[in-house]
C-alpha positions in Angstrom: 45.4 -60.7 -77.2 45.3 -61.1 -81.0 42.8 -63.4 -82.7 44.1 -64.9 -85.8 41.4 -66.1 -88.2 42.4 -68.5 -91.2 40.7 -67.7 -94.4 40.3 -69.6 -97.5 40.2 -67.9 -100.5 37.0 -67.8 -102.4 36.6 -70.2 -105.0 35.1 -68.9 -108.1 35.4 -69.5 -111.8 38.4 -66.9 -111.8 40.3 -68.8 -109.1 39.3 -72.2 -110.5 42.1 -74.8 -111.4 39.8 -77.2 -113.0 40.6 -80.0 -110.3 37.3 -81.6 -111.0 38.3 -82.0 -114.6 40.9 -84.9 -113.4 38.3 -86.8 -111.5 36.5 -90.0 -113.1 32.9 -89.0 -114.5 30.6 -92.1 -114.8 27.8 -91.2 -117.3 24.7 -92.4 -115.8 22.4 -90.5 -118.0 22.1 -89.1 -121.5 22.8 -85.4 -121.8 23.9 -85.0 -125.3 27.6 -85.4 -124.8 29.2 -85.5 -128.1 30.7 -89.2 -128.6 34.2 -88.0 -129.0 34.1 -87.4 -125.3 33.1 -90.7 -124.3 35.0 -93.7 -123.2 34.0 -97.1 -121.9 35.9 -98.0 -118.7 37.0 -101.6 -118.1 33.8 -102.8 -116.5 31.5 -101.7 -119.5 30.4 -98.5 -118.3 30.5 -95.1 -120.3 32.5 -92.4 -118.8 34.0 -89.1 -119.8 37.0 -89.8 -121.9 40.3 -88.4 -120.2 43.4 -87.6 -122.1 46.9 -89.2 -121.5 47.6 -86.6 -118.8 44.5 -87.5 -117.0 42.4 -84.3 -117.9 39.0 -84.6 -119.2 38.8 -84.5 -122.9 36.0 -81.9 -122.9 38.4 -79.2 -121.0 39.3 -76.5 -123.1 43.1 -76.3 -122.1 43.6 -72.8 -123.2 40.7 -71.3 -120.8 40.6 -74.1 -118.3 36.9 -74.2 -118.9 34.4 -76.9 -119.7 33.8 -77.0 -123.6 30.6 -78.5 -123.3 29.3 -76.7 -120.1 25.7 -76.6 -121.1 25.9 -80.3 -122.0 28.0 -81.6 -118.9 27.1 -84.8 -117.3 24.9 -84.5 -114.3 27.7 -85.6 -111.8 29.6 -82.6 -113.1 26.4 -80.5 -112.4 26.0 -81.6 -109.0 29.6 -81.1 -108.2 29.7 -77.9 -106.1 32.2 -75.0 -106.8 33.8 -74.5 -103.4 32.1 -77.7 -101.7 34.0 -80.3 -99.8 34.8 -82.5 -103.1 36.0 -79.4 -104.8 38.4 -78.6 -102.1 39.3 -82.4 -101.9 40.2 -82.3 -105.6 42.3 -79.1 -105.2 44.2 -80.6 -102.7 44.8 -83.8 -104.8 45.8 -81.8 -107.6 47.8 -79.0 -106.1 49.0 -80.7 -102.8 47.7 -77.9 -100.9 44.3 -76.3 -99.8 42.6 -73.8 -102.1 
């Protein structure tokens, strides 16, 4: 009898598709984010500005990496690479797991 083990490719910066950069990011603390990356939502809260195509304005589209990584919002810092929310965001973006 042969056992089949499903494997999920390891999520790393090299395999990242920046799926989290399509998520709504509410700014709840001041981390020194440049004003050009901040918008006000319809309820008056501050959020990371998103471009017309849905991507975060702080995403460097050439590298698919955060251009303000050292000053990124706390919610982005708490978003665990390869964690449950990361995997869910990847499914939402790509329509398939990892």
